C-alpha positions as CSV (number, residue, x, y, z in Angstrom):
1,X,0.0,0.0,0.0
2,X,1.6,3.3,-1.2
3,X,-0.6,5.6,0.9
4,X,-0.5,9.3,-0.1
5,X,0.8,11.8,2.4
6,X,-2.6,13.6,2.4
7,X,-4.4,10.4,3.4
8,X,-1.7,9.5,5.9
9,X,-2.0,12.8,7.6
10,X,-5.8,12.5,7.8
11,X,-5.5,9.2,9.4
12,X,-2.7,10.1,11.8
13,X,-4.7,13.2,13.0
14,X,-7.4,10.7,13.9
15,X,-5.0,8.3,15.6
16,X,-3.4,11.1,17.6
17,X,-6.7,11.9,19.2
18,X,-7.6,8.4,20.3
19,X,-7.7,7.7,24.1
20,X,-4.7,6.0,25.5
21,X,-5.0,2.2,25.3
22,X,-7.5,2.2,22.5
23,X,-6.6,-0.6,20.0
24,X,-6.7,-0.1,16.3
25,X,-8.6,-2.3,13.8
26,X,-6.5,-4.4,11.4
27,X,-7.1,-2.1,8.5
28,X,-6.1,0.9,10.6
29,X,-2.9,-1.0,11.6
30,X,-2.2,-1.4,7.9
31,X,-2.6,2.3,7.4
32,X,-0.1,3.0,10.2
33,X,2.5,0.6,8.8
34,X,2.1,1.8,5.3
35,X,2.7,5.4,6.5
36,X,5.8,4.4,8.4
37,X,7.1,2.6,5.3
38,X,6.5,5.7,3.2
39,X,8.3,8.0,5.6
40,X,11.2,5.5,6.0
41,X,11.5,5.1,2.2
42,X,12.2,8.8,1.9
43,X,14.7,8.7,4.8
44,X,16.6,5.8,3.1
45,X,16.7,7.5,-0.2
46,X,18.1,10.7,1.4
47,X,20.6,8.6,3.3
48,X,21.8,6.9,0.1
49,X,22.3,10.3,-1.6
50,X,24.4,11.6,1.3
51,X,26.5,8.4,1.3
52,X,27.4,9.0,-2.3
53,X,29.1,12.2,-1.2
54,X,31.4,10.4,1.3
55,X,34.8,9.3,-0.2
56,X,36.5,6.2,1.3
57,X,33.3,4.9,3.0
58,X,33.9,1.6,4.7
59,X,31.8,-1.1,6.4
60,X,32.5,-3.5,9.2
61,X,31.2,-6.7,7.6
62,X,28.2,-4.7,6.4
63,X,27.2,-4.1,10.1
64,X,28.1,-0.4,10.2
65,X,29.7,2.4,8.3
66,X,32.8,4.4,9.0
67,X,35.6,6.5,7.5
68,X,39.2,6.7,8.5
69,X,42.1,4.3,9.4
70,X,41.0,0.8,10.2
71,X,43.3,0.5,13.2
72,X,41.6,3.4,14.9
73,X,38.2,1.8,14.8
74,X,37.1,1.4,18.4
75,X,37.6,-2.2,19.6
76,X,34.7,-1.7,22.0
77,X,32.5,-1.4,18.9
78,X,34.2,-4.5,17.3
79,X,33.3,-6.4,20.4
80,X,29.7,-5.1,20.2
81,X,29.2,-5.9,16.5
82,X,31.4,-8.9,15.9
83,X,32.2,-10.4,19.3
84,X,30.0,-11.5,22.2
85,X,28.1,-8.2,22.3
86,X,28.0,-5.3,24.7
87,X,28.3,-6.7,28.2
88,X,27.1,-3.7,30.4
89,X,28.4,-3.1,33.9
90,X,26.5,-0.6,36.0
91,X,27.3,1.0,39.3
92,X,26.5,4.7,39.5
93,X,22.9,6.0,39.7
94,X,23.7,9.7,39.5
95,X,24.8,12.3,37.0
96,X,26.0,15.9,37.4
97,X,24.4,17.0,34.2
98,X,20.9,16.8,32.7
99,X,21.0,16.6,28.9
100,X,17.9,17.0,26.9
101,X,18.8,13.8,24.9
102,X,19.3,11.7,28.0
103,X,17.2,8.5,28.2
104,X,16.7,9.2,31.9
105,X,15.7,12.9,31.4
106,X,13.4,14.0,34.2
107,X,14.0,11.1,36.5
108,X,17.7,11.5,37.5
109,X,16.7,12.2,41.1
110,X,14.6,9.0,41.3
111,X,16.9,6.3,39.9
112,X,17.3,3.5,42.4
113,X,20.9,2.9,43.7
114,X,22.6,-0.3,42.7
115,X,23.6,-1.0,46.3
116,X,26.7,-0.4,48.5
117,X,29.5,-2.6,47.2
118,X,27.4,-4.0,44.5
119,X,27.9,-4.1,40.7
120,X,25.2,-5.0,38.1
121,X,26.5,-7.3,35.4
122,X,24.2,-9.0,32.9
123,X,21.3,-8.0,35.1
124,X,22.7,-9.8,38.1
125,X,24.1,-8.1,41.3
126,X,27.6,-9.0,42.3
127,X,29.9,-8.1,45.1
128,X,33.5,-7.3,44.0
129,X,34.7,-10.6,45.5
130,X,32.2,-12.4,43.3
131,X,33.9,-11.4,40.1
132,X,36.5,-14.2,40.3
133,X,33.7,-16.7,40.6
134,X,31.9,-15.2,37.6
135,X,35.1,-15.4,35.5
136,X,35.6,-19.0,36.6
137,X,32.1,-20.1,35.7
138,X,31.0,-18.0,32.7
139,X,32.6,-17.8,29.3
140,X,34.6,-14.6,29.2
141,X,33.1,-11.9,27.0
142,X,35.2,-10.2,24.3
143,X,34.5,-6.9,26.0
144,X,32.7,-5.1,28.8
145,X,31.4,-1.5,29.0
146,X,30.9,0.7,32.1
147,X,27.7,2.4,31.2
148,X,24.8,4.4,32.7
149,X,24.9,7.9,34.0
150,X,28.3,9.4,35.1
151,X,30.9,7.0,36.5
152,X,33.2,9.9,37.6
153,X,30.7,10.7,40.3
154,X,32.4,7.9,42.2
155,X,35.2,6.8,39.9
156,X,37.5,5.6,42.7
157,X,35.2,2.7,43.1
158,X,35.9,1.5,39.6
159,X,39.7,1.0,39.8
160,X,39.7,-2.5,41.5
161,X,37.1,-4.0,39.2
162,X,38.8,-2.7,36.1
163,X,42.0,-4.4,37.4
164,X,40.2,-7.7,37.8
165,X,38.9,-7.7,34.2
166,X,42.2,-6.5,32.9
167,X,44.0,-9.5,34.5
168,X,41.4,-11.7,32.9
169,X,42.3,-10.3,29.5
170,X,38.9,-8.7,28.8
171,X,38.7,-5.5,26.8
172,X,37.1,-2.6,28.7
173,X,35.7,0.7,27.8
174,X,34.0,3.4,29.9
175,X,31.6,6.3,29.1
176,X,31.8,9.8,30.6
177,X,30.7,13.3,30.0
178,X,34.2,14.3,30.9
179,X,33.4,17.3,33.1
180,X,34.5,15.7,36.4
181,X,37.7,14.0,35.1
182,X,41.1,15.1,36.3
183,X,44.6,14.1,35.3
184,X,44.8,12.1,38.5
185,X,41.7,10.0,37.9
186,X,42.5,9.6,34.2
187,X,45.9,8.3,35.0
188,X,44.5,5.9,37.6
189,X,42.1,4.5,35.0
190,X,44.9,3.9,32.6
191,X,47.0,2.2,35.3
192,X,44.1,0.0,36.3
193,X,43.9,-1.3,32.8
194,X,41.1,0.6,31.1
195,X,41.5,0.1,27.3
196,X,39.2,2.7,26.0
197,X,37.5,5.9,27.2
198,X,34.6,7.5,25.4
199,X,33.7,11.2,26.1
200,X,30.1,12.4,25.5
201,X,31.3,15.8,24.2
202,X,27.8,16.9,23.3
203,X,26.8,16.7,27.0
204,X,28.9,19.7,27.9
205,X,28.3,21.6,24.7
206,X,31.9,20.9,23.6
207,X,33.3,22.5,26.7
208,X,37.0,23.5,26.6
209,X,37.6,21.7,29.8
210,X,36.4,18.4,28.4
211,X,38.4,18.9,25.2
212,X,41.4,19.3,27.4
213,X,40.6,16.2,29.3
214,X,40.4,14.2,26.0
215,X,44.0,15.2,25.4
216,X,45.0,14.3,28.9
217,X,43.3,10.9,28.6
218,X,45.3,10.1,25.5
219,X,48.5,10.2,27.7
220,X,47.3,7.3,29.8
221,X,44.7,5.3,27.9
222,X,45.4,3.5,24.6
223,X,42.2,4.4,22.8
224,X,40.2,7.6,23.5
225,X,37.3,9.0,21.5
226,X,34.0,10.8,21.5
227,X,30.6,9.1,21.5
228,X,27.7,11.5,21.6
229,X,24.2,11.7,20.1
230,X,24.3,13.6,16.9
231,X,22.2,16.7,17.4
232,X,22.2,20.1,15.7
233,X,23.8,21.7,18.8
234,X,26.7,19.3,18.8
235,X,27.2,19.5,15.1
236,X,27.4,23.3,15.2
237,X,29.6,23.6,18.3
238,X,32.0,20.8,17.2
239,X,32.9,22.6,14.0
240,X,33.5,25.8,15.9
241,X,36.1,23.9,18.0
242,X,37.1,21.3,15.4
243,X,40.8,22.0,15.4
244,X,41.1,21.9,19.2
245,X,39.4,18.6,19.3
246,X,41.5,17.1,16.5
247,X,44.7,18.4,18.2
248,X,43.9,16.1,21.2
249,X,45.0,13.1,19.1
250,X,41.8,11.2,19.8
251,X,41.2,8.0,17.9
252,X,37.5,8.0,16.9
253,X,34.2,9.8,17.0
254,X,31.1,7.7,17.3
255,X,28.2,9.6,16.0
256,X,25.2,8.0,17.7
257,X,21.9,8.4,15.9
258,X,19.6,10.0,18.4
259,X,16.7,7.8,19.3
260,X,14.0,8.8,21.7
261,X,12.0,7.2,24.6
262,X,9.1,8.4,26.7
263,X,11.5,10.3,29.0
264,X,13.1,12.6,26.4
265,X,10.7,12.7,23.4
266,X,8.9,15.8,24.6
267,X,12.3,17.7,24.4
268,X,12.1,17.2,20.6
269,X,8.4,17.8,20.1
270,X,7.7,19.3,16.7
271,X,10.8,17.8,15.0
272,X,10.3,15.6,11.9
273,X,10.5,12.0,13.0
274,X,10.7,8.5,11.5
275,X,10.6,5.0,12.9
276,X,13.2,2.4,11.9
277,X,11.8,-1.1,11.3
278,X,8.9,-0.3,13.7
279,X,11.6,0.1,16.4
280,X,13.5,3.2,17.4
281,X,12.0,6.6,16.8
282,X,14.5,9.3,15.7
283,X,14.5,12.8,14.3
284,X,15.3,12.5,10.6
285,X,18.0,15.1,10.8
286,X,20.2,13.1,13.3
287,X,21.5,10.4,10.8
288,X,21.7,13.0,8.1
289,X,24.0,15.1,10.3
290,X,26.2,12.1,10.9
291,X,26.6,11.5,7.2
292,X,27.5,15.1,6.6
293,X,30.0,14.9,9.5
294,X,31.6,11.8,7.9
295,X,31.8,13.5,4.5
296,X,33.7,16.4,6.1
297,X,36.1,14.0,7.9
298,X,36.8,12.1,4.7
299,X,37.3,15.2,2.6
300,X,39.6,16.9,5.1
301,X,41.4,13.6,5.9
302,X,41.1,13.7,9.7
303,X,43.5,11.2,11.3
304,X,40.8,9.3,13.1
305,X,37.7,7.2,12.6
306,X,34.2,8.6,12.3
307,X,31.7,5.9,13.0
308,X,28.0,6.0,12.0
309,X,26.4,4.4,15.1
310,X,23.0,4.5,13.5
311,X,19.7,2.7,14.1
312,X,20.9,0.2,11.4
313,X,24.0,-0.4,13.4
314,X,22.0,-1.0,16.6
315,X,19.8,-3.5,14.7
316,X,22.9,-5.4,13.5
317,X,24.3,-5.2,17.1
318,X,21.3,-6.9,18.6
319,X,21.2,-9.6,15.9
320,X,24.9,-10.3,16.7
321,X,24.1,-10.5,20.4
322,X,21.2,-12.8,19.8
323,X,23.2,-15.3,17.9
324,X,26.1,-15.1,20.3
325,X,23.6,-15.9,23.1
326,X,22.4,-18.9,21.2
327,X,18.9,-17.5,20.5
328,X,16.7,-18.8,17.7
329,X,17.3,-17.7,14.1
330,X,16.3,-14.0,13.7
331,X,16.0,-13.3,17.4
332,X,16.9,-9.8,18.5
333,X,16.2,-7.4,21.4
334,X,15.7,-4.5,18.9
335,X,12.2,-3.1,19.5
336,X,10.3,0.0,20.1
337,X,10.8,1.8,23.4
338,X,7.2,2.9,23.6
339,X,4.4,0.7,24.9
340,X,2.0,2.5,22.5
341,X,2.9,4.3,19.2
342,X,3.0,8.1,19.9
343,X,1.1,9.0,16.7
344,X,1.2,12.7,17.3
345,X,5.0,12.9,16.9
346,X,4.7,12.0,13.2
347,X,2.3,14.8,12.4
348,X,5.1,17.4,11.8
349,X,6.7,15.3,9.0
350,X,3.3,14.6,7.5
351,X,2.5,18.3,7.5
352,X,5.8,19.3,6.0
353,X,5.0,20.5,2.5
354,X,8.7,19.9,1.4
355,X,8.7,16.2,2.5
356,X,7.3,14.2,-0.4
357,X,6.5,10.5,-0.5
358,X,8.3,8.8,-3.4
359,X,5.3,7.0,-4.8
360,X,1.6,7.6,-3.9
361,X,-1.5,5.6,-4.7
362,X,-5.2,6.1,-4.0
363,X,-6.6,4.1,-1.1
364,X,-8.9,1.2,-2.0
365,X,-12.4,0.8,-0.6
366,X,-12.5,0.4,3.1
367,X,-9.3,2.3,3.8
368,X,-10.4,5.8,2.8
369,X,-10.9,8.1,5.8
370,X,-14.0,9.6,4.2
371,X,-15.7,6.2,4.3
372,X,-14.8,5.6,7.9
373,X,-15.8,8.8,9.7
374,X,-19.2,10.6,10.0
375,X,-19.8,13.8,8.1
376,X,-19.4,15.7,11.3
377,X,-16.0,14.2,11.9
378,X,-14.8,14.4,8.3
379,X,-15.0,17.7,6.5
380,X,-12.9,19.1,3.6
381,X,-10.3,16.3,3.9
382,X,-9.7,16.9,7.6
383,X,-10.7,14.9,10.7
384,X,-12.4,16.7,13.5
385,X,-12.9,14.6,16.7
386,X,-16.3,14.7,18.3
387,X,-16.2,16.0,21.8
């Protein structure tokens, strides 16, 4: 079904006004999925056009895209996409910043603590002394990642556990916004055996202090890079400070396609959205900014990797993890982060007169909104909900 944008808008104006929890009929579900396919088809075409402008574009076994020297591709991402997946380790339940793109936006003061002396690995709680038992019983992962909020709120607690995994020969990377890092703590992380440190430079608005800390980290940690959601704010501020960032000698920049959840989606209300494979919902501009970023890096021959950590990459990641975990053929944890589809967030793109579906067809009988609503609800091609 190649639904027209006009008909899609009419239906989505109706869907957006439905009470929470109201289920759609089968034909209405077909309308929804047809609309998503039409929007995504345009997004894919625009992506392909932007990719054609990138010289030296590479893939990692067709699982992701990047430009730059192969040896600088982050090994944490290799573990994620080719190895045993992303084994997350969680400790901290706090952050010193509140970013509008954060998946925990609005609830940072209400996140339950992990527990004194406790680490969460694979969803299970461990004391530090339990790590030896874990390594003895379980097959060692290719890599682990210290994720969730801001580890430098209590970074001194991380040194011993990093030492344990280092002695076991497991690759380790850690995420930080970089604002609380010091030369002392960065040196301690390197001495403990941390292999890779990723700075969310967008969290601080490309702060000079964080850029300085990236350079300091390179003195003590083998691989250092940036991983940040690709937003308009980061894109603009990065290019204002591009040379200072490149002068740090960092190895990579992971451009994460911004995807939204119920916590942060209101911060981007009114932006033009699409949904990837009925899963992650993202502003259309996020992936496009990444591809423009990569084109600049390739043209100017930056001595680092720029990695397109897109929704496509995350889909491949979860397929890889599924097979490494021995799940059935096709199994993946990739899914929507919304219990119900937030139809209203797709209205801006459907109302955008410059966003054109590639192919449009008239709806067949039984799908036309004019047939489904009363005259009072349907007038001049628009839906008006009875109140």
